MIDRENSE-28523 format. One record per residue (C-alpha): x negated, y negated, z; residue in one letter. Coordinates in steps of 0.02 Angstrom, whole numbers, padded with zeros to 5 digits, always signed. Example, Ala and Ser with C-alpha at 12.3 -4.5 7.8 and 13.67 -1.06 7.14 Angstrom:
BEGIN
-00615+00225+00390A;-00684+00053+00357S;
//
This chain:
BEGIN
+00730+00847-00269M;+00781+01018-00206S;+00746+01063-00028R;+00676+01228+00031F;+00762+01325+00168V;+00609+01377+00266R;+00626+01548+00345R;+00559+01545+00522R;+00651+01699+00581V;+00514+01825+00549A;+00382+01722+00636S;+00490+01714+00791R;+00514+01900+00795G;+00700+01898+00761I;+00765+02053+00676G;+00862+02059+00514K;+01049+02030+00509V;+01135+02095+00354V;+01245+01967+00267S;+01410+02039+00207P;+01391+01980+00029G;+01205+02003-00001L;+01127+02158+00081P;+00956+02132+00153G;+00964+01943+00168V;+00915+01876+00337E;+01042+01763+00419D;+00960+01659+00555S;+01124+01571+00590G;+01212+01735+00639S;+01077+01776+00764K;+01104+01609+00849S;+01291+01641+00863G;+01351+01540+00712V;+01429+01633+00565D;+01406+01506+00426W;+01509+01610+00306T;+01662+01587+00417S;+01667+01398+00390L;+01826+01336+00306P;+01810+01314+00118D;+01846+01128+00124D;+01707+01103+00253T;+01583+01195+00143V;+01636+01095-00009I;+01616+00934+00090Q;+01441+00991+00137L;+01401+01030-00045F;+01464+00859-00099S;+01325+00776+00002C;+01187+00868-00090L;+01103+00845-00258N;+01128+00980-00387Y;+00968+01074-00346R;+01009+01085-00162D;+01183+01145-00208R;+01103+01281-00312A;+00991+01331-00165S;+01138+01345-00046L;+01246+01430-00177S;+01119+01570-00189S;+01137+01618-00006T;+01297+01720-00024C;+01435+01765-00148R;+01566+01656-00062A;+01458+01502-00066W;+01410+01536-00246R;+01592+01525-00294I;+01622+01369-00188L;+01464+01288-00257G;+01537+01299-00431S;+01701+01212-00383S;+01749+01087-00519P;+01775+00949-00391C;+01588+00954-00353L;+01541+00930-00534W;+01640+00778-00584H;+01482+00675-00558S;+01299+00720-00584L;+01143+00618-00550D;+00988+00684-00638L;+00879+00529-00613R;+00770+00597-00475H;+00741+00769-00548H;+00651+00832-00701K;+00785+00896-00818C;+00737+00978-00982N;+00841+01082-01100S;+00814+01240-00996I;+00879+01157-00839T;+01024+01080-00934A;+01073+01249-01007N;+01074+01325-00833S;+01195+01189-00776L;+01310+01195-00926S;+01434+01318-00852S;+01470+01196-00712R;+01483+01040-00820C;+01643+01079-00912I;+01737+00948-00811N;+01591+00829-00789L;+01652+00649-00800H;+01505+00543-00742K;+01320+00569-00779L;+01167+00467-00731R;+00997+00506-00804F;+00820+00437-00816R;+00697+00442-00959G;+00690+00505-01137A;+00661+00689-01096E;+00819+00700-00992T;+00915+00602-01125A;+00867+00732-01255E;+00928+00873-01144S;+01100+00796-01108I;+01181+00883-01255I;+01132+01051-01178N;+01246+01016-01030L;+01394+01038-01150Q;+01493+00910-01051A;+01625+00878-01183R;+01738+00787-01060N;+01605+00661-01008L;+01678+00487-00980L;+01535+00385-00906E;+01351+00391-00952L;+01218+00282-00871S;+01031+00289-00898G;+00874+00195-00849D;+00691+00203-00902Y;+00755+00217-01080C;+00610+00133-01170R;+00573+00291-01269K;+00752+00341-01305V;+00776+00336-01493T;+00921+00302-01611D;+00926+00485-01654A;+00942+00542-01474T;+01077+00414-01433L;+01173+00454-01592S;+01175+00640-01552V;+01233+00604-01374I;+01375+00496-01442A;+01424+00629-01568A;+01437+00764-01434R;+01537+00656-01312H;+01679+00580-01409E;+01782+00548-01251L;+01650+00431-01182L;+01725+00273-01105E;+01571+00193-01028S;+01390+00187-01088L;+01256+00089-00994Q;+01069+00091-01030L;+00954-00023-00929G;+00898-00131-00845P;+00730-00090-00927D;+00721-00124-01114F;+00785-00001-01244C;+00643-00041-01362E;+00675+00097-01489R;+00862+00077-01503I;+00930-00023-01650T;+01097-00074-01721S;+01106+00094-01810D;+01133+00182-01644A;+01267+00056-01596I;+01359+00096-01759K;+01350+00282-01720A;+01419+00250-01545I;+01563+00149-01619A;+01608+00286-01743V;+01589+00434-01623C;+01663+00360-01464C;+01828+00274-01509P;+01887+00274-01328K;+01739+00168-01273L;+01788+00032-01147K;+01619-00023-01081K;+01453-00042-01174L;+01302-00119-01088R;+01130-00110-01168L;+00969-00197-01114S;+00825-00252-01223G;+00890-00201-01395V;+00788-00307-01515K;+00926-00347-01638D;+01115-00322-01627V;+01176-00364-01800D;+01348-00408-01863G;+01377-00239-01944E;+01354-00150-01778A;+01475-00267-01690I;+01601-00251-01832K;+01593-00062-01811A;+01636-00084-01627L;+01782-00197-01672V;+01846-00075-01802K;+01832+00086-01702N;+01838+00040-01517C;+01999-00053-01491S;+01993-00029-01302D;+01819-00106-01284L;+01840-00235-01145T;+01667-00247-01067D;+01515-00285-01175I;+01338-00321-01116G;+01191-00357-01230F;+01059-00412-01103M;+00882-00471-01141D;+00902-00448-01329C;+00804-00547-01457L;+00950-00575-01574N;+01137-00549-01560V;+01261-00598-01695D;+01367-00726-01603E;+01488-00744-01748V;+01528-00558-01748A;+01551-00560-01559L;+01680-00697-01584G;+01788-00567-01672N;+01794-00440-01529V;+01967-00491-01474V;+01981-00349-01350S;+01834-00406-01243V;+01871-00467-01066R;+01696-00469-00995F;+01546-00518-01100L;+01365-00524-01042T;+01221-00593-01145I;+01105-00632-00998A;+00924-00658-01051G;+00965-00651-01237T;+00879-00777-01349G;+00908-00864-01515N;+01090-00904-01482M;+01178-01043-01577N;+01273-01121-01433W;+01380-01232-01542N;+01446-01078-01629L;+01463-00985-01465V;+01567-01122-01383S;+01674-01142-01538H;+01708-00958-01576L;+01706-00875-01406W;+01824-01002-01330S;+01955-00929-01447K;+01936-00752-01383L;+02110-00720-01312P;+02060-00603-01172N;+01889-00668-01121L;+01894-00678-00931T;+01712-00672-00879G;+01558-00732-00974L;+01378-00713-00915D;+01247-00823-00998V;+01118-00814-00858S;+00933-00836-00900R;+00972-00914-01070T;+00946-01087-01144D;+01132-01128-01143V;+01162-01314-01144N;+01284-01420-01041P;+01397-01463-01187S;+01424-01279-01229A;+01472-01240-01050V;+01592-01388-01041S;+01672-01340-01207R;+01696-01159-01154L;+01783-01213-00995F;+01891-01343-01079S;+01938-01244-01234S;+01958-01066-01173S;+02130-01025-01108Q;+02079-00860-01030S;+01904-00891-00962L;+01900-00885-00771Q;+01717-00853-00729V;+01560-00916-00812L;+01395-00858-00739C;+01244-00965-00785A;+01109-00921-00659I;+00932-00982-00694N;+00978-01083-00850C;+00849-01221-00855S;+00947-01336-00973N;+01087-01345-00847L;+00979-01355-00692E;+00869-01496-00759H;+01016-01602-00815D;+01054-01705-00661V;+01210-01779-00742N;+01288-01612-00786F;+01457-01577-00711S;+01567-01444-00790A;+01745-01500-00820N;+01837-01353-00746K;+02022-01332-00723D;+02081-01264-00557G;+02040-01081-00523G;+01892-01075-00644K;+01724-01027-00573V;+01547-01081-00621L;+01409-00978-00543I;+01237-01057-00552S;+01088-01099-00444L;+01157-01273-00408F;+01331-01219-00353T;+01388-01139-00191D;+01413-00965-00262I;+01510-00896-00114F;+01626-01046-00117K;+01652-01032-00305E;+01696-00847-00293I;+01813-00881-00147A;+01902-01001-00265G;+01967-00848-00357L;+02077-00817-00205F;+02167-00985-00185P;+02303-00918-00072D;+02186-00822+00041S;+02107-00873+00206S;+01946-00781+00162M;+01785-00835+00244N;+01680-00899+00099E;+01521-00815+00160R;+01612-00649+00180N;+01711-00659+00018V;+01645-00493-00049F;+01672-00395+00112S;+01844-00473+00141D;+01897-00428-00036W;+01840-00248-00014R;+01947-00222+00141V;+02094-00326+00083S;+02261-00235+00076R;+02331-00355-00052K;+02245-00297-00209R;+02269-00363-00385E;+02197-00267-00530K;+02140-00420-00626N;+02046-00487-00475L;+01974-00316-00438D;+01908-00306-00616D;+01831-00480-00601I;+01750-00444-00432M;+01678-00277-00489N;+01606-00361-00643W;+01539-00505-00538L;+01452-00384-00422E;+01369-00298-00568W;+01309-00455-00659I;+01250-00538-00499L;+01150-00384-00449A;+01076-00375-00624H;+01032-00560-00638S;+00963-00577-00462L;+00852-00426-00491L;+00788-00497-00655R;+00753-00666-00575I;+00664-00582-00428A;+00555-00485-00550E;+00503-00640-00647S;+00488-00743-00486N;+00503-00916-00566P;+00441-01066-00469Q;+00556-01181-00373G;+00685-01055-00312L;+00636-01047-00129D;+00785-01151-00076S;+00906-01043-00175F;+00838-00881-00104W;+00841-00946+00073L;+01014-01025+00064K;+01108-00904-00049Q;+01003-00773-00136G;+00960-00665+00014A;+01139-00669+00078A;+01206-00624-00094L;+01092-00473-00108L;+01144-00415+00065L;+01328-00434+00020S;+01302-00335-00140L;+01218-00194-00045M;+01389-00159+00033L;+01469-00136-00138S;+01567+00020-00179W;+01469+00031-00341Q;+01314+00135-00311E;+01221+00053-00455E;+01254-00119-00380V;+01193-00061-00210Q;+01032+00007-00284E;+00995-00149-00386R;+01030-00261-00237A;+00910-00160-00130A;+00780-00168-00268T;+00810-00354-00280G;+00776-00372-00093L;+00618-00270-00112A;+00562-00381-00256T;+00611-00559-00213F;+00504-00563-00055V;+00345-00518-00150V;+00233-00664-00198I;+00077-00569-00252D;+00097-00384-00286D;-00090-00361-00313E;-00133-00422-00138N;+00027-00364-00052A;+00077-00541-00007S;+00258-00580+00035I;+00356-00739+00068H;+00379-00746+00256S;+00528-00862+00247G;+00623-00747+00129R;+00582-00593+00230A;+00640-00675+00390E;+00799-00735+00304A;+00841-00554+00266V;+00808-00510+00448M;+00914-00653+00514R;+01063-00603+00407D;+01062-00425+00475G;+00974-00353+00325G;+00860-00234+00419I;+01002-00136+00497R;+01095-00135+00332L;+00943-00068+00239L;+00913+00065+00370L;+01094+00120+00355N;+01073+00136+00168L;+00914+00233+00194A;+01017+00359+00293R;+01130+00386+00143S;+01134+00558+00066W;+01115+00476-00105R;+00933+00486-00153E;+00942+00332-00264G;+00996+00227-00116L;+00868+00310-00004Q;+00723+00265-00118S;+00777+00085-00152E;+00816+00049+00031A;+00649+00125+00083A;+00560+00017-00047K;+00642-00140+00022A;+00598-00092+00201I;+00419-00059+00147A;+00397-00228+00064N;+00484-00324+00203L;+00376-00237+00333S;+00222-00327+00270V;+00289-00468+00379N;+00243-00431+00560A;+00408-00497+00630S;+00509-00391+00510V;+00400-00239+00546A;+00437-00261+00731K;+00623-00271+00695A;+00615-00115+00586V;+00530-00020+00727A;+00655-00082+00857E;+00802-00029+00747E;+00735+00149+00735G;+00663+00127+00561G;+00504+00224+00595I;+00599+00385+00629A;+00706+00357+00474I;+00554+00331+00362L;+00465+00481+00438A;+00617+00586+00397S;+00626+00519+00219L;+00441+00556+00196A;+00487+00741+00211R;+00605+00728+00063S;+00578+00843-00084F;+00622+00697-00195N;+00455+00623-00244K;+00520+00446-00267L;+00605+00445-00097V;+00450+00516-00013A;+00340+00389-00103E;+00439+00238-00044E;+00452+00307+00133A;+00264+00335+00137A;+00243+00156+00078G;+00350+00097+00223G;+00245+00196+00347L;+00088+00126+00265W;+00144-00053+00295N;+00210-00018+00470L;+00050+00071+00520S;-00045-00093+00503V;+00027-00143+00672G;-00063-00067+00820E;+00100-00053+00915D;+00177+00056+00780H;+00041+00187+00761K;+00091+00289+00914A;+00275+00276+00865A;+00238+00346+00692I;+00144+00490+00770A;+00285+00525+00894M;+00412+00526+00751A;+00313+00662+00661G;+00252+00539+00530G;+00073+00602+00529I;+00123+00780+00492R;+00245+00720+00358A;+00111+00615+00274L;-00016+00756+00272V;+00115+00875+00204D;+00152+00750+00065L;-00028+00764+00004I;-00017+00952-00010F;+00159+00945-00083K;+00116+00820-00222W;-00069+00858-00243S;-00047+00845-00431T;+00063+00727-00530G;+00104+00612-00385G;-00022+00470-00387D;+00099+00345-00310G;+00151+00453-00164V;-00029+00511-00136L;-00095+00333-00129E;+00036+00281-00004R;+00016+00435+00104A;-00174+00416+00106A;-00158+00230+00142G;-00044+00262+00290A;-00161+00397+00357L;-00307+00277+00337A;-00220+00149+00448N;-00170+00280+00574L;-00345+00355+00579A;-00411+00190+00644A;-00328+00232+00810D;-00422+00359+00915D;-00272+00463+00969N;-00192+00459+00797C;-00359+00504+00720S;-00360+00667+00818M;-00181+00703+00766Q;-00224+00675+00584V;-00363+00803+00600A;-00252+00927+00692L;-00120+00911+00556A;-00246+00962+00423G;-00281+00785+00368G;-00468+00807+00346V;-00445+00946+00220H;-00304+00852+00132A;-00402+00691+00115L;-00561+00777+00058V;-00457+00868-00071M;-00396+00700-00137L;-00572+00628-00138A;-00635+00778-00236R;-00494+00808-00359N;-00390+00653-00387C;-00440+00539-00531K;-00328+00391-00491F;-00430+00250-00416E;-00295+00197-00293G;-00289+00370-00217V;-00478+00385-00215Q;-00495+00218-00125E;-00368+00258+00010Q;-00433+00435+00035A;-00610+00368+00058A;-00546+00234+00177R;-00453+00364+00278A;-00608+00473+00290L;-00709+00320+00343A;-00586+00285+00484N;-00581+00466+00537L;-00770+00464+00550A;-00773+00303+00652A;-00737+00387+00819H;-00898+00483+00838G;-00914+00457+01025D;-00734+00498+01069S;-00689+00646+00958N;-00766+00770+00837S;-00690+00704+00677N;-00854+00632+00615N;-00935+00803+00618A;-00776+00885+00552A;-00771+00775+00397V;-00955+00809+00363G;-00930+00996+00381Q;-00779+01001+00264E;-00835+01085+00103A;-00875+00960-00033G;-00835+00806+00071A;-01005+00723+00067L;-01036+00767-00114E;-00867+00691-00161A;-00902+00530-00067L;-01075+00513-00144V;-00996+00536-00315L;-00864+00403-00276L;-01002+00274-00245T;-01029+00283-00433K;-00847+00246-00475S;-00813+00105-00600P;-00689+00032-00474H;-00763-00081-00341E;-00633-00038-00209G;-00674+00147-00224V;-00861+00115-00212R;-00836+00005-00060Q;-00731+00130+00038E;-00843+00277-00010A;-00996+00182+00052A;-00902+00139+00211G;-00862+00321+00240A;-01044+00372+00214L;-01098+00234+00333W;-00986+00300+00471N;-01031+00481+00436L;-01217+00440+00446S;-01201+00414+00634F;-01199+00604+00650D;-01373+00680+00639D;-01320+00829+00533R;-01215+00721+00418N;-01360+00602+00394R;-01473+00736+00325E;-01332+00817+00225A;-01290+00651+00141I;-01471+00634+00087A;-01470+00813+00024A;-01314+00775-00078A;-01404+00634-00170G;-01344+00497-00053G;-01508+00402-00047V;-01519+00381-00235E;-01333+00340-00251A;-01332+00211-00112L;-01492+00126-00170V;-01415+00114-00343S;-01254+00045-00266L;-01350-00086-00165A;-01448-00135-00320R;-01288-00162-00421S;-01192-00252-00284S;-01281-00420-00283S;-01131-00500-00369N;-00999-00388-00290A;-00880-00426-00148S;-00949-00453+00026H;-00858-00297+00083G;-00951-00188-00041L;-01117-00271+00000Q;-01091-00245+00186E;-01049-00061+00166R;-01188-00024+00042A;-01317-00100+00159A;-01231-00018+00308G;-01240+00155+00232A;-01427+00131+00198L;-01446+00068+00377W;-01364+00226+00441G;-01468+00342+00332L;-01630+00253+00374S;-01616+00304+00558V;-01704+00462+00498S;-01887+00429+00461E;-01884+00548+00314A;-01734+00456+00241N;-01818+00290+00276S;-01970+00341+00176I;-01858+00409+00036A;-01760+00245+00028I;-01922+00148+00012G;-01988+00262-00123Q;-01822+00252-00216E;-01836+00062-00225G;-01713+00022-00086G;-01812-00120-00008V;-01787-00248-00148A;-01595-00239-00156P;-01584-00250+00034L;-01689-00409+00029I;-01568-00479-00100V;-01421-00436+00012L;-01508-00516+00161A;-01493-00680+00067R;-01303-00663+00056S;-01195-00802+00124D;-01087-00677+00222A;-01126-00646+00405V;-01072-00463+00400D;-01192-00430+00257V;-01331-00517+00356H;-01309-00392+00496E;-01310-00233+00392T;-01453-00289+00280A;-01557-00344+00430A;-01521-00179+00518G;-01575-00078+00367A;-01734-00179+00344L;-01773-00162+00530W;-01762+00028+00515N;-01863+00030+00354L;-01999-00082+00427A;-02039+00051+00556F;-02134+00142+00418N;-02297+00052+00370P;-02272+00087+00185G;-02100+00009+00188N;-02166-00137+00291A;-02290-00173+00152L;-02151-00159+00022R;-02051-00288+00120I;-02198-00407+00111V;-02232-00374-00073E;-02049-00396-00121E;-02035-00565-00035G;-01942-00496+00113G;-02034-00598+00244V;-01955-00760+00182A;-01782-00679+00179A;-01803-00610+00356L;-01870-00777+00418V;-01717-00862+00345H;-01602-00738+00432L;-01697-00753+00595C;-01681-00942+00597S;-01518-00979+00506S;-01390-00838+00516S;-01232-00872+00613A;-01241-00696+00681S;-01347-00669+00837K;-01363-00486+00791M;-01428-00526+00617A;-01555-00646+00690R;-01605-00519+00822F;-01633-00375+00700M;-01722-00488+00576A;-01842-00539+00716A;-01871-00356+00761L;-01903-00313+00579A;-02033-00452+00568L;-02110-00390+00730A;-02127-00214+00656Y;-02205-00284+00498V;-02338-00384+00590F;-02377-00282+00747D;-02533-00212+00662G;-02475-00042+00600R;-02463-00101+00421M;-02647-00151+00418D;-02710+00023+00376E;-02597+00028+00222V;-02663-00138+00160T;-02844-00077+00169L;-02820+00023+00009V;-02893-00040-00156G;-03044-00140-00213T;-03130-00265-00100T;-03059-00410-00199L;-02882-00340-00186E;-02904-00312+00001I;-02963-00491+00029V;-02818-00559-00075S;-02692-00456+00022K;-02768-00513+00187S;-02753-00697+00140V;-02571-00676+00088N;-02530-00572+00243L;-02608-00698+00360D;-02498-00837+00292A;-02344-00728+00301A;-02391-00670+00477R;-02409-00847+00542R;-02240-00896+00469M;-02156-00739+00540A;-02229-00758+00716L;-02180-00941+00720K;-01997-00901+00683H;-01994-00752+00802I;-02051-00871+00937E;-01917-00998+00894V;-01788-00859+00897F;-01840-00793+01068V;-01849-00967+01143L;-01672-01002+01083S;-01615-00878+01216F;-01709-00961+01358T;-01676-01103+01477D;-01829-01191+01553P;-01744-01227+01718Q;-01681-01048+01737A;-01851-00979+01692F;-01938-01093+01816A;-01822-01035+01955M;-01850-00852+01907A;-02039-00876+01905A;-02039-00959+02076A;-01925-00834+02162S;-01918-00648+02192S;-01729-00658+02221S;-01620-00561+02096P;-01502-00708+02067A;-01618-00810+01953P;-01657-00653+01852L;-01471-00620+01832A;-01447-00797+01769Q;-01586-00774+01641V;-01507-00609+01587T;-01340-00690+01552E;-01423-00828+01450I;-01525-00704+01350A;-01394-00569+01326R;-01334-00525+01150I;-01173-00431+01183Q;-01171-00331+01021E;-01350-00271+01047A;-01285-00151+01178G;-01214-00045+01035H;-01386-00013+00959L;-01465+00156+00993R;-01653+00176+00975C;-01755+00335+00964S;-01898+00377+01079G;-02026+00323+00948S;-01940+00155+00926E;-01935+00123+01113V;-02116+00178+01124G;-02163+00054+00988R;-02091-00090+01088F;-02183-00030+01244V;-02345-00028+01143T;-02304-00201+01077M;-02311-00264+01258L;-02500-00242+01243R;-02512-00330+01075N;-02638-00474+01074P;-02507-00589+00998A;-02414-00670+01145P;-02253-00695+01048I;-02245-00509+01002L;-02259-00469+01189K;-02113-00586+01222A;-02013-00512+01077C;-02043-00334+01137A;-01990-00377+01314A;-01837-00469+01247F;-01787-00315+01144A;-01808-00195+01290L;-01704-00313+01397L;-01561-00303+01270Q;-01571-00113+01261F;-01566-00084+01450T;-01440-00211+01515I;-01316-00115+01626P;-01150-00091+01538G;-01228-00072+01366G;-01165+00076+01267R;-01336+00159+01260H;-01422+00073+01406A;-01434+00235+01506E;-01511+00325+01356H;-01643+00190+01332H;-01684+00184+01518S;-01713+00371+01520N;-01831+00357+01371L;-01929+00220+01459L;-01939+00323+01619Q;-02000+00476+01522I;-02136+00379+01432T;-02198+00301+01594G;-02162+00126+01533A;-02144+00058+01712N;-02332+00037+01729R;-02348-00058+01566I;-02197-00167+01608L;-02272-00211+01777R;-02436-00254+01694A;-02348-00366+01569A;-02250-00450+01709A;-02411-00486+01805A;-02530-00525+01662S;-02599-00699+01653T;-02617-00676+01464A;-02430-00648+01442S;-02316-00795+01404P;-02189-00841+01537L;-02046-00770+01432E;-02132-00600+01420A;-02161-00597+01608K;-01982-00640+01655I;-01906-00523+01526F;-02022-00381+01585A;-01965-00409+01765R;-01783-00399+01709I;-01816-00236+01616V;-01896-00162+01774L;-01744-00218+01871R;-01629-00135+01742N;-01727+00027+01756L;-01708+00026+01945E;-01521-00002+01923H;-01502+00149+01808H;-01613+00256+01920K;-01507+00213+02071A;-01342+00244+01979E;-01366+00397+01868P;-01230+00435+01742S;-01094+00553+01801I;
//
């Protein structure tokens, strides 16, 4: 992608400097004392050579001298269009520079159709990927316009719409062809191969990979071929292959990887062929499952397979050398004694190994762990040092792929990832990521991202400076590079130790900018950027930096406008995490105040995708902790949406159930919302969720029902919907102390007497029937409340507290009774007042329950203990607490708990908050 040269001169107040060639153009470099136009021509050309064609065009437009240098023929011998959209208009604009173009790489059918507009008549090498939609007609026209073509490669993805007709056209139009490699052509018939034999006498390298049918008889007549690849091709007659191909006079290398080749064919090829030196048969099950197979090879011949030592076999090509077997590729590359035949073999080996290893990594067959750990990882790392850019890229992609076990759940094989790390792969990948070639940048960043799922590898990446490299790549104007870099930051940001480092490296700003840069047409990059920001927003300091960088607006924009579920899910998760720091920063309020934020999140709760619904509900839950947000969510239709979500989530994941109930819990803090939830039918689904087998769901459902039970009408609904039995079950059986606590409080609200006036509506018979049913439910509820409260008592400790006025016994009782998480609950004045009133309730167990609740809310150190103590002081609760502590009608538990609450109030009165 092209890069913008951002003008910052005007904003800094620097005046204009007139450039000699282009009047009126500001030159920030001249002001700083550097005259860029005075650089030597060869230095400028070297600079241009490190840029893609769009960046060259940007720099060429700065002055007349650079425009001329930017058009130098030496800069346009090679052109890579893969990472840029190139249509006929773009191609026409480049045509004047492509007269001497020799090598071209492209991606996709649209770019393929525009190649002829480049008018590169002298093109020698053409390579393309993502060619599934490239047709015979397009390929035939390309061949007709480039008759000097010597190399044509399309793959590794399948060329589904290319047939033998296109191969015939290539043969006729490109007589100088030396290399032809095509992937996924359905049928390569004899007529097409005969055309190649007839017209392309210099054809020495043929590859028909992953084809359904290839005419093996016709291939046996290509006497010029030196290197032949049919990896992944099916329906081969191996008897014919071994008989005919062994007679090919120049056949030096043969690749039959991922085929059903049999042992006898391999043995015959080795024994009969006079020229064959290398046979590659990686992942050939017929060979690997034959325990008695042993190829009869003459000296100097090489068999590469999963059951051979590949490095040792390749080193056998250099019998007179003292090469280290493990370093055979690197030693060959730096060797001063070069032999063309060996160079050709090694270059071909690099290519087929990179191709086959990538294909095997993509299919991830079972039983290859030993191979990957002993040889595969090391081979991929060796290939990443190749001089062939395509080999480097495929090796990096192979590394990114072979570690992945489950792409859906982002699971990787720890052993494979750590093998890469042990062999120095992290530093090597980071060096590739620094390359100026965007293809290498994206593939290296992808490998780093996948490997970083492993915590040990992530730590190594951070220690090697990888975070700064990825943050820099995230600023790329190449969407694919930025996407993979954002993916790397996403995975690294899982680690708490890495969040601050990402922020320091400018990663937060880069990620937010990505959202604005690719707000349309970039679902992959948007999902990764939002995912990384979601992880970072979980940290308080990073959360503030996300907001300062414009992250709130960016994420709300995604939630409102993007239709891709992955982006929606991560944007909602990021907003949820931003809103989770209500006490420490203002992000909760800021998200709620962002135009359209709450409406977008409410709408996302209706998404057909469960992950989106879950994260949207989580965001609304966190946002509901702010008073203004709580009412605004209800105004945006949040009550209806969340009740509907809770109703439909009975068979959903526990995460969705927890968040749906949690959001209703948050909204129900408001009495008006509580009434609205009850009227909307929210009680019944919450009762269903209270019966969940997940502890987290217990807590949120119990919390919501506790809030709802404050209203007498909702309390009656809880009874009528069978909620008493569900709350009793929670109160007595949940593994969560908090769930049991809130279930007990909900039952206490239901049966403290305030619901009675609602039940006295209807005919006499109906009233009597309700009373009978309520009495049975009340007895059951009070019994289990009592059991719950007593579970937090110790008879010996209570006896000591009752017999002594010393603070020590009370402190011991407090520690036994304390529910740590209850300190995070915040009650309103009316709720606290209700518990104070409950101290006078005729039911002894309700007195004990009320005192137990007030104890939890006022224990020093609790998050809202000071708030609750102030409410009790204001309402004059001291007198009632003293009466409860002294009353002979109160149970011992109520007396002791009341004394502890009085002691807590004295503590807060003596140590007011600063």
